[in-house]
PDB file of N, CA, C and O in Angstrom:
ATOM      1  N   UNK A   1      10.864  15.943  27.221  1.00  0.00           N
ATOM      2  CA  UNK A   1       9.439  15.282  26.872  1.00  0.00           C
ATOM      3  C   UNK A   1       9.691  14.114  25.871  1.00  0.00           C
ATOM      4  O   UNK A   1       9.969  14.246  24.680  1.00  0.00           O
ATOM      5  N   UNK A   2       9.553  13.006  26.524  1.00  0.00           N
ATOM      6  CA  UNK A   2       9.570  11.638  25.744  1.00  0.00           C
ATOM      7  C   UNK A   2       8.449  11.486  24.753  1.00  0.00           C
ATOM      8  O   UNK A   2       7.298  11.859  24.981  1.00  0.00           O
ATOM      9  N   UNK A   3       8.848  10.921  23.649  1.00  0.00           N
ATOM     10  CA  UNK A   3       7.971  10.525  22.444  1.00  0.00           C
ATOM     11  C   UNK A   3       8.366   9.285  22.109  1.00  0.00           C
ATOM     12  O   UNK A   3       9.506   9.049  21.710  1.00  0.00           O
ATOM     13  N   UNK A   4       7.370   8.316  22.257  1.00  0.00           N
ATOM     14  CA  UNK A   4       7.444   6.909  21.741  1.00  0.00           C
ATOM     15  C   UNK A   4       6.606   6.630  20.708  1.00  0.00           C
ATOM     16  O   UNK A   4       5.421   6.945  20.814  1.00  0.00           O
ATOM     17  N   UNK A   5       7.105   5.971  19.501  1.00  0.00           N
ATOM     18  CA  UNK A   5       6.114   5.468  18.501  1.00  0.00           C
ATOM     19  C   UNK A   5       6.327   4.149  18.327  1.00  0.00           C
ATOM     20  O   UNK A   5       7.338   3.780  17.731  1.00  0.00           O
ATOM     21  N   UNK A   6       5.558   3.393  18.738  1.00  0.00           N
ATOM     22  CA  UNK A   6       5.222   2.015  18.829  1.00  0.00           C
ATOM     23  C   UNK A   6       4.465   1.447  17.478  1.00  0.00           C
ATOM     24  O   UNK A   6       3.333   1.874  17.250  1.00  0.00           O
ATOM     25  N   UNK A   7       4.976   0.634  16.710  1.00  0.00           N
ATOM     26  CA  UNK A   7       4.313   0.158  15.690  1.00  0.00           C
ATOM     27  C   UNK A   7       3.993  -1.422  15.647  1.00  0.00           C
ATOM     28  O   UNK A   7       4.971  -2.168  15.699  1.00  0.00           O
ATOM     29  N   UNK A   8       2.867  -1.926  15.568  1.00  0.00           N
ATOM     30  CA  UNK A   8       2.581  -3.234  15.906  1.00  0.00           C
ATOM     31  C   UNK A   8       1.653  -3.718  14.649  1.00  0.00           C
ATOM     32  O   UNK A   8       0.793  -3.047  14.078  1.00  0.00           O
ATOM     33  N   UNK A   9       2.057  -5.068  14.368  1.00  0.00           N
ATOM     34  CA  UNK A   9       1.152  -5.791  13.162  1.00  0.00           C
ATOM     35  C   UNK A   9      -0.100  -6.342  13.829  1.00  0.00           C
ATOM     36  O   UNK A   9      -0.127  -7.181  14.729  1.00  0.00           O
ATOM     37  N   UNK A  10      -1.238  -5.678  13.189  1.00  0.00           N
ATOM     38  CA  UNK A  10      -2.442  -6.030  13.825  1.00  0.00           C
ATOM     39  C   UNK A  10      -3.140  -5.237  14.703  1.00  0.00           C
ATOM     40  O   UNK A  10      -2.685  -4.112  14.911  1.00  0.00           O
ATOM     41  N   UNK A  11      -4.230  -5.606  15.309  1.00  0.00           N
ATOM     42  CA  UNK A  11      -4.950  -4.682  16.421  1.00  0.00           C
ATOM     43  C   UNK A  11      -4.656  -5.081  17.681  1.00  0.00           C
ATOM     44  O   UNK A  11      -4.291  -6.215  17.991  1.00  0.00           O
ATOM     45  N   UNK A  12      -4.830  -4.044  18.504  1.00  0.00           N
ATOM     46  CA  UNK A  12      -4.607  -4.338  20.022  1.00  0.00           C
ATOM     47  C   UNK A  12      -6.051  -3.935  20.536  1.00  0.00           C
ATOM     48  O   UNK A  12      -6.856  -3.242  19.914  1.00  0.00           O
ATOM     49  N   UNK A  13      -6.243  -4.554  21.912  1.00  0.00           N
ATOM     50  CA  UNK A  13      -7.404  -4.026  22.338  1.00  0.00           C
ATOM     51  C   UNK A  13      -6.990  -2.595  23.225  1.00  0.00           C
ATOM     52  O   UNK A  13      -5.850  -2.188  23.451  1.00  0.00           O
ATOM     53  N   UNK A  14      -8.194  -2.022  23.616  1.00  0.00           N
ATOM     54  CA  UNK A  14      -8.170  -0.970  24.264  1.00  0.00           C
ATOM     55  C   UNK A  14      -7.436  -1.091  25.812  1.00  0.00           C
ATOM     56  O   UNK A  14      -6.776  -0.163  26.280  1.00  0.00           O
ATOM     57  N   UNK A  15      -7.628  -2.203  26.425  1.00  0.00           N
ATOM     58  CA  UNK A  15      -7.037  -2.612  27.561  1.00  0.00           C
ATOM     59  C   UNK A  15      -5.610  -3.057  27.453  1.00  0.00           C
ATOM     60  O   UNK A  15      -4.910  -2.857  28.446  1.00  0.00           O
ATOM     61  N   UNK A  16      -5.062  -3.632  26.403  1.00  0.00           N
ATOM     62  CA  UNK A  16      -3.574  -3.779  25.943  1.00  0.00           C
ATOM     63  C   UNK A  16      -3.121  -2.457  25.595  1.00  0.00           C
ATOM     64  O   UNK A  16      -1.949  -2.269  25.920  1.00  0.00           O
ATOM     65  N   UNK A  17      -3.700  -1.465  25.024  1.00  0.00           N
ATOM     66  CA  UNK A  17      -3.090  -0.147  24.827  1.00  0.00           C
ATOM     67  C   UNK A  17      -2.805   0.439  26.309  1.00  0.00           C
ATOM     68  O   UNK A  17      -1.699   0.808  26.704  1.00  0.00           O
ATOM     69  N   UNK A  18      -3.885   0.454  26.980  1.00  0.00           N
ATOM     70  CA  UNK A  18      -3.773   1.092  28.452  1.00  0.00           C
ATOM     71  C   UNK A  18      -2.500   0.787  29.077  1.00  0.00           C
ATOM     72  O   UNK A  18      -1.695   1.618  29.499  1.00  0.00           O
ATOM     73  N   UNK A  19      -2.354  -0.829  29.107  1.00  0.00           N
ATOM     74  CA  UNK A  19      -1.355  -1.558  29.800  1.00  0.00           C
ATOM     75  C   UNK A  19      -0.133  -1.128  29.136  1.00  0.00           C
ATOM     76  O   UNK A  19       0.677  -0.787  29.998  1.00  0.00           O
ATOM     77  N   UNK A  20       0.278  -1.019  28.103  1.00  0.00           N
ATOM     78  CA  UNK A  20       1.368  -0.554  27.231  1.00  0.00           C
ATOM     79  C   UNK A  20       1.777   0.832  27.475  1.00  0.00           C
ATOM     80  O   UNK A  20       2.976   1.110  27.502  1.00  0.00           O
ATOM     81  N   UNK A  21       0.899   1.699  27.649  1.00  0.00           N
ATOM     82  CA  UNK A  21       1.016   3.105  28.070  1.00  0.00           C
ATOM     83  C   UNK A  21       1.577   3.087  29.438  1.00  0.00           C
ATOM     84  O   UNK A  21       2.622   3.683  29.701  1.00  0.00           O
ATOM     85  N   UNK A  22       0.993   2.502  30.202  1.00  0.00           N
ATOM     86  CA  UNK A  22       1.499   2.453  31.568  1.00  0.00           C
ATOM     87  C   UNK A  22       2.695   1.925  31.780  1.00  0.00           C
ATOM     88  O   UNK A  22       3.439   2.488  32.583  1.00  0.00           O
ATOM     89  N   UNK A  23       3.077   0.861  31.174  1.00  0.00           N
ATOM     90  CA  UNK A  23       4.345   0.209  31.496  1.00  0.00           C
ATOM     91  C   UNK A  23       5.481   1.067  30.841  1.00  0.00           C
ATOM     92  O   UNK A  23       6.540   1.211  31.451  1.00  0.00           O
ATOM     93  N   UNK A  24       5.287   1.639  29.618  1.00  0.00           N
ATOM     94  CA  UNK A  24       6.183   2.511  29.030  1.00  0.00           C
ATOM     95  C   UNK A  24       6.359   3.806  30.011  1.00  0.00           C
ATOM     96  O   UNK A  24       7.494   4.233  30.223  1.00  0.00           O
ATOM     97  N   UNK A  25       5.374   4.338  30.524  1.00  0.00           N
ATOM     98  CA  UNK A  25       5.484   5.714  31.283  1.00  0.00           C
ATOM     99  C   UNK A  25       6.277   5.418  32.471  1.00  0.00           C
ATOM    100  O   UNK A  25       7.207   6.131  32.847  1.00  0.00           O
ATOM    101  N   UNK A  26       5.861   4.265  33.101  1.00  0.00           N
ATOM    102  CA  UNK A  26       6.224   3.875  34.457  1.00  0.00           C
ATOM    103  C   UNK A  26       7.790   3.621  34.310  1.00  0.00           C
ATOM    104  O   UNK A  26       8.555   4.038  35.180  1.00  0.00           O
ATOM    105  N   UNK A  27       8.335   2.808  32.997  1.00  0.00           N
ATOM    106  CA  UNK A  27       9.594   2.578  32.891  1.00  0.00           C
ATOM    107  C   UNK A  27      10.422   4.197  32.819  1.00  0.00           C
ATOM    108  O   UNK A  27      11.329   4.589  33.553  1.00  0.00           O
ATOM    109  N   UNK A  28       9.810   4.870  31.773  1.00  0.00           N
ATOM    110  CA  UNK A  28      10.629   6.322  31.692  1.00  0.00           C
ATOM    111  C   UNK A  28      10.602   6.910  33.185  1.00  0.00           C
ATOM    112  O   UNK A  28      11.702   7.264  33.608  1.00  0.00           O
ATOM    113  N   UNK A  29       9.653   7.045  33.928  1.00  0.00           N
ATOM    114  CA  UNK A  29       9.592   7.619  35.372  1.00  0.00           C
ATOM    115  C   UNK A  29      10.879   6.931  35.992  1.00  0.00           C
ATOM    116  O   UNK A  29      11.867   7.622  36.240  1.00  0.00           O
ATOM    117  N   UNK A  30      10.866   5.800  36.198  1.00  0.00           N
ATOM    118  CA  UNK A  30      11.785   4.818  36.889  1.00  0.00           C
ATOM    119  C   UNK A  30      13.221   5.164  36.601  1.00  0.00           C
ATOM    120  O   UNK A  30      14.005   5.595  37.446  1.00  0.00           O
ATOM    121  N   UNK A  31      13.533   4.910  35.167  1.00  0.00           N
ATOM    122  CA  UNK A  31      14.886   4.960  34.750  1.00  0.00           C
ATOM    123  C   UNK A  31      15.304   6.310  34.432  1.00  0.00           C
ATOM    124  O   UNK A  31      16.420   6.623  34.846  1.00  0.00           O
ATOM    125  N   UNK A  32      14.644   7.177  33.783  1.00  0.00           N
ATOM    126  CA  UNK A  32      14.969   8.424  33.425  1.00  0.00           C
ATOM    127  C   UNK A  32      14.561   9.497  34.188  1.00  0.00           C
ATOM    128  O   UNK A  32      15.064  10.584  33.904  1.00  0.00           O
ATOM    129  N   UNK A  33      13.657   9.437  35.214  1.00  0.00           N
ATOM    130  CA  UNK A  33      13.034  10.333  36.018  1.00  0.00           C
ATOM    131  C   UNK A  33      12.018  11.295  35.160  1.00  0.00           C
ATOM    132  O   UNK A  33      11.700  12.445  35.465  1.00  0.00           O
ATOM    133  N   UNK A  34      11.626  10.620  34.122  1.00  0.00           N
ATOM    134  CA  UNK A  34      10.545  11.544  33.376  1.00  0.00           C
ATOM    135  C   UNK A  34       9.097  11.428  33.837  1.00  0.00           C
ATOM    136  O   UNK A  34       8.593  10.306  33.855  1.00  0.00           O
ATOM    137  N   UNK A  35       8.406  12.457  34.201  1.00  0.00           N
ATOM    138  CA  UNK A  35       6.997  12.643  34.303  1.00  0.00           C
ATOM    139  C   UNK A  35       6.280  12.092  33.450  1.00  0.00           C
ATOM    140  O   UNK A  35       6.427  12.269  32.240  1.00  0.00           O
ATOM    141  N   UNK A  36       5.210  11.183  34.085  1.00  0.00           N
ATOM    142  CA  UNK A  36       4.188  10.400  33.176  1.00  0.00           C
ATOM    143  C   UNK A  36       3.510  11.340  32.207  1.00  0.00           C
ATOM    144  O   UNK A  36       3.310  11.045  31.028  1.00  0.00           O
ATOM    145  N   UNK A  37       3.157  12.516  32.777  1.00  0.00           N
ATOM    146  CA  UNK A  37       2.323  13.688  32.408  1.00  0.00           C
ATOM    147  C   UNK A  37       3.031  14.218  30.921  1.00  0.00           C
ATOM    148  O   UNK A  37       2.394  14.741  30.006  1.00  0.00           O
ATOM    149  N   UNK A  38       4.387  13.969  30.924  1.00  0.00           N
ATOM    150  CA  UNK A  38       5.053  14.539  29.809  1.00  0.00           C
ATOM    151  C   UNK A  38       5.528  13.419  28.923  1.00  0.00           C
ATOM    152  O   UNK A  38       6.510  13.552  28.192  1.00  0.00           O
ATOM    153  N   UNK A  39       4.786  12.264  29.002  1.00  0.00           N
ATOM    154  CA  UNK A  39       5.414  11.094  28.056  1.00  0.00           C
ATOM    155  C   UNK A  39       4.399  10.943  27.057  1.00  0.00           C
ATOM    156  O   UNK A  39       3.253  10.671  27.414  1.00  0.00           O
ATOM    157  N   UNK A  40       4.716  11.102  25.724  1.00  0.00           N
ATOM    158  CA  UNK A  40       3.735  10.873  24.798  1.00  0.00           C
ATOM    159  C   UNK A  40       4.054   9.532  24.148  1.00  0.00           C
ATOM    160  O   UNK A  40       5.202   9.198  23.857  1.00  0.00           O
ATOM    161  N   UNK A  41       2.992   8.796  23.939  1.00  0.00           N
ATOM    162  CA  UNK A  41       3.094   7.489  23.040  1.00  0.00           C
ATOM    163  C   UNK A  41       2.136   7.530  21.837  1.00  0.00           C
ATOM    164  O   UNK A  41       1.017   8.032  21.951  1.00  0.00           O
ATOM    165  N   UNK A  42       2.568   7.012  20.706  1.00  0.00           N
ATOM    166  CA  UNK A  42       1.710   6.950  19.562  1.00  0.00           C
ATOM    167  C   UNK A  42       1.645   5.598  19.330  1.00  0.00           C
ATOM    168  O   UNK A  42       2.760   5.075  19.327  1.00  0.00           O
ATOM    169  N   UNK A  43       0.720   4.846  19.133  1.00  0.00           N
ATOM    170  CA  UNK A  43       0.553   3.320  18.640  1.00  0.00           C
ATOM    171  C   UNK A  43       0.043   3.316  17.237  1.00  0.00           C
ATOM    172  O   UNK A  43      -1.029   3.858  16.967  1.00  0.00           O
ATOM    173  N   UNK A  44       0.860   2.656  16.231  1.00  0.00           N
ATOM    174  CA  UNK A  44       0.470   2.621  14.951  1.00  0.00           C
ATOM    175  C   UNK A  44       0.146   1.094  14.785  1.00  0.00           C
ATOM    176  O   UNK A  44       0.996   0.215  14.924  1.00  0.00           O
ATOM    177  N   UNK A  45      -1.006   0.896  14.511  1.00  0.00           N
ATOM    178  CA  UNK A  45      -1.608  -0.569  13.984  1.00  0.00           C
ATOM    179  C   UNK A  45      -1.471  -0.677  12.728  1.00  0.00           C
ATOM    180  O   UNK A  45      -2.058   0.090  11.964  1.00  0.00           O
ATOM    181  N   UNK A  46      -0.700  -1.614  12.318  1.00  0.00           N
ATOM    182  CA  UNK A  46      -0.356  -1.589  10.861  1.00  0.00           C
ATOM    183  C   UNK A  46      -0.985  -3.060  10.281  1.00  0.00           C
ATOM    184  O   UNK A  46      -0.591  -4.089  10.830  1.00  0.00           O
ATOM    185  N   UNK A  47      -1.849  -3.140   9.301  1.00  0.00           N
ATOM    186  CA  UNK A  47      -2.434  -4.279   8.870  1.00  0.00           C
ATOM    187  C   UNK A  47      -1.114  -5.272   8.324  1.00  0.00           C
ATOM    188  O   UNK A  47      -0.104  -4.851   7.762  1.00  0.00           O
ATOM    189  N   UNK A  48      -1.403  -6.591   8.633  1.00  0.00           N
ATOM    190  CA  UNK A  48      -0.306  -7.548   8.326  1.00  0.00           C
ATOM    191  C   UNK A  48       0.136  -7.365   6.701  1.00  0.00           C
ATOM    192  O   UNK A  48       1.288  -7.477   6.282  1.00  0.00           O
ATOM    193  N   UNK A  49      -1.084  -7.051   5.874  1.00  0.00           N
ATOM    194  CA  UNK A  49      -0.751  -7.161   4.442  1.00  0.00           C
ATOM    195  C   UNK A  49       0.090  -6.010   4.164  1.00  0.00           C
ATOM    196  O   UNK A  49       0.562  -6.017   3.027  1.00  0.00           O
ATOM    197  N   UNK A  50       0.429  -4.936   4.961  1.00  0.00           N
ATOM    198  CA  UNK A  50       1.274  -4.099   4.914  1.00  0.00           C
ATOM    199  C   UNK A  50       2.691  -3.960   5.401  1.00  0.00           C
ATOM    200  O   UNK A  50       3.369  -2.936   5.311  1.00  0.00           O
ATOM    201  N   UNK A  51       3.093  -5.199   5.970  1.00  0.00           N
ATOM    202  CA  UNK A  51       4.172  -5.250   6.666  1.00  0.00           C
ATOM    203  C   UNK A  51       5.053  -6.634   6.390  1.00  0.00           C
ATOM    204  O   UNK A  51       4.618  -7.706   6.809  1.00  0.00           O
ATOM    205  N   UNK A  52       6.030  -6.576   5.826  1.00  0.00           N
ATOM    206  CA  UNK A  52       6.663  -7.800   5.576  1.00  0.00           C
ATOM    207  C   UNK A  52       8.181  -7.647   6.038  1.00  0.00           C
ATOM    208  O   UNK A  52       8.811  -6.611   6.255  1.00  0.00           O
ATOM    209  N   UNK A  53       8.656  -9.204   6.140  1.00  0.00           N
ATOM    210  CA  UNK A  53      10.036  -9.228   6.556  1.00  0.00           C
ATOM    211  C   UNK A  53      10.545 -10.092   5.102  1.00  0.00           C
ATOM    212  O   UNK A  53      10.020 -11.042   4.521  1.00  0.00           O
ATOM    213  N   UNK A  54      11.643  -9.403   4.849  1.00  0.00           N
ATOM    214  CA  UNK A  54      12.036 -10.145   3.392  1.00  0.00           C
ATOM    215  C   UNK A  54      11.009  -9.959   2.370  1.00  0.00           C
ATOM    216  O   UNK A  54      10.701  -8.806   2.069  1.00  0.00           O
ATOM    217  N   UNK A  55      10.490 -10.864   1.848  1.00  0.00           N
ATOM    218  CA  UNK A  55       9.428 -11.156   1.148  1.00  0.00           C
ATOM    219  C   UNK A  55       8.173 -11.735   1.563  1.00  0.00           C
ATOM    220  O   UNK A  55       7.225 -11.943   0.807  1.00  0.00           O
ATOM    221  N   UNK A  56       8.211 -12.003   2.885  1.00  0.00           N
ATOM    222  CA  UNK A  56       7.089 -12.645   3.697  1.00  0.00           C
ATOM    223  C   UNK A  56       6.233 -11.699   4.351  1.00  0.00           C
ATOM    224  O   UNK A  56       6.623 -11.193   5.403  1.00  0.00           O
ATOM    225  N   UNK A  57       5.003 -11.361   3.817  1.00  0.00           N
ATOM    226  CA  UNK A  57       3.905 -10.510   4.477  1.00  0.00           C
ATOM    227  C   UNK A  57       3.312 -11.196   5.927  1.00  0.00           C
ATOM    228  O   UNK A  57       3.213 -12.414   6.071  1.00  0.00           O
ATOM    229  N   UNK A  58       2.976 -10.309   6.862  1.00  0.00           N
ATOM    230  CA  UNK A  58       2.427 -11.105   7.858  1.00  0.00           C
ATOM    231  C   UNK A  58       0.814 -11.315   7.607  1.00  0.00           C
ATOM    232  O   UNK A  58       0.124 -11.950   8.404  1.00  0.00           O
ATOM    233  N   UNK A  59       0.351 -10.783   6.552  1.00  0.00           N
ATOM    234  CA  UNK A  59      -1.046 -10.891   6.467  1.00  0.00           C
ATOM    235  C   UNK A  59      -1.468 -11.240   5.075  1.00  0.00           C
ATOM    236  O   UNK A  59      -2.661 -11.378   4.808  1.00  0.00           O
TER     237      UNK A  59
END
């Protein structure tokens, strides 16, 4: 059972989330023969004020 945890800065639309889920599950099916119904995806939308690279925050 594949488990994917995607972290992104900011918000995604519902349509973007659907497409991301489709692309990840399609890829795991194609490359690793993992059925889509067993692929789990969690999307964490992190506010830019809580995510930094070095000393620079994204928000």
